C-alpha positions as CSV (number, residue, x, y, z in Angstrom):
1,M,13.2,19.7,-8.0
2,P,17.0,18.9,-8.1
3,F,18.6,17.1,-5.2
4,N,22.1,17.8,-3.9
5,L,23.8,14.9,-2.2
6,Y,26.4,15.9,0.4
7,R,29.0,13.3,1.4
8,E,31.1,13.5,4.4
9,Y,34.8,13.9,3.7
10,E,35.9,10.9,5.9
11,G,34.4,7.5,5.8
12,N,32.8,7.6,2.3
13,Y,31.9,4.1,1.2
14,T,31.1,3.1,-2.4
15,A,30.6,-0.5,-3.3
16,H,29.9,-2.0,-6.7
17,F,27.6,-5.0,-6.9
18,N,27.4,-7.2,-10.1
19,Y,25.1,-10.2,-10.6
20,P,25.5,-11.2,-14.2
21,G,22.3,-12.3,-15.8
22,A,20.0,-11.0,-13.1
23,E,16.9,-9.1,-14.2
24,K,16.1,-7.8,-10.7
25,V,17.9,-7.7,-7.4
26,L,16.1,-7.2,-4.0
27,V,18.3,-5.0,-1.7
28,K,17.3,-5.2,1.9
29,F,19.1,-3.6,4.8
30,N,19.1,-5.0,8.2
31,D,16.8,-3.1,10.6
32,S,19.5,-3.0,13.3
33,T,21.8,-1.0,11.0
34,N,22.9,2.2,12.7
35,L,23.3,5.1,10.4
36,Q,24.2,8.7,11.2
37,P,21.1,10.9,11.9
38,G,20.0,12.6,8.7
39,S,22.0,10.4,6.5
40,A,20.9,8.1,3.7
41,V,22.1,5.2,1.6
42,L,22.0,5.9,-2.1
43,I,21.9,3.2,-4.8
44,S,22.9,4.3,-8.3
45,R,23.7,2.9,-11.7
46,D,27.0,4.7,-11.9
47,K,30.1,5.1,-9.6
48,E,29.6,8.9,-9.2
49,G,26.1,8.4,-7.8
50,E,24.4,10.6,-10.4
51,N,22.1,8.0,-12.0
52,L,19.9,7.6,-8.9
53,L,18.0,4.3,-8.5
54,S,17.1,4.5,-4.8
55,L,17.6,6.8,-1.8
56,T,16.8,5.3,1.6
57,M,16.8,7.7,4.6
58,E,18.2,6.6,7.9
59,N,14.7,6.8,9.7
60,N,13.3,4.2,7.3
61,F,15.7,1.6,8.6
62,K,13.8,1.4,11.9
63,R,10.4,1.1,10.2
64,D,11.2,-1.9,8.0
65,L,11.1,0.2,4.9
66,A,14.7,-0.3,3.9
67,F,14.3,-2.5,0.9
68,N,14.5,-1.8,-2.8
69,N,14.0,-3.6,-6.1
70,I,16.8,-2.8,-8.4
71,Y,16.2,-3.7,-12.0
72,G,19.3,-4.8,-13.8
73,D,22.4,-6.8,-12.9
74,N,24.7,-4.2,-11.4
75,F,24.5,-1.1,-9.2
76,Y,26.6,1.0,-6.8
77,L,25.8,1.6,-3.1
78,H,27.0,4.9,-1.6
79,Y,27.1,5.8,2.1
80,P,26.9,8.3,3.8
81,V,25.0,10.8,1.7
82,F,23.1,13.8,3.1
83,P,20.3,14.8,0.8
84,S,18.8,18.3,0.7
85,A,16.4,19.6,-1.8
86,N,17.0,22.9,-3.6
87,Y,13.9,24.8,-4.7
88,S,13.8,27.6,-7.2
89,L,10.9,30.0,-7.2
90,N,9.9,31.5,-10.5
91,L,7.5,34.4,-10.1
92,S,5.8,35.8,-13.1
93,E,2.5,37.4,-13.6
94,D,1.2,34.7,-15.9
95,N,2.4,31.5,-14.4
96,P,4.2,31.3,-11.0
97,T,6.0,28.0,-10.5
98,L,8.0,26.4,-7.7
């Protein structure tokens, strides 16, 4: 199931974090953070946001679920992203798949 990540044209934010020598970094977002409804914060290994490490939806910020262990010493944080799932349906007589 591939994910498409839609970014708004204004206000895109990408930040690079680098902690030389770190094996693991705990990323925790403040529960009072106000995000746009339906948006998410994406953490990736690359600047383009294609090597996904974590995707935290806006509704998880209010439920104290907005923390992530990132293994490695550097990552990129992207906001806002608007995830949507694309499903492809393959119907065949022998083996239908979603």
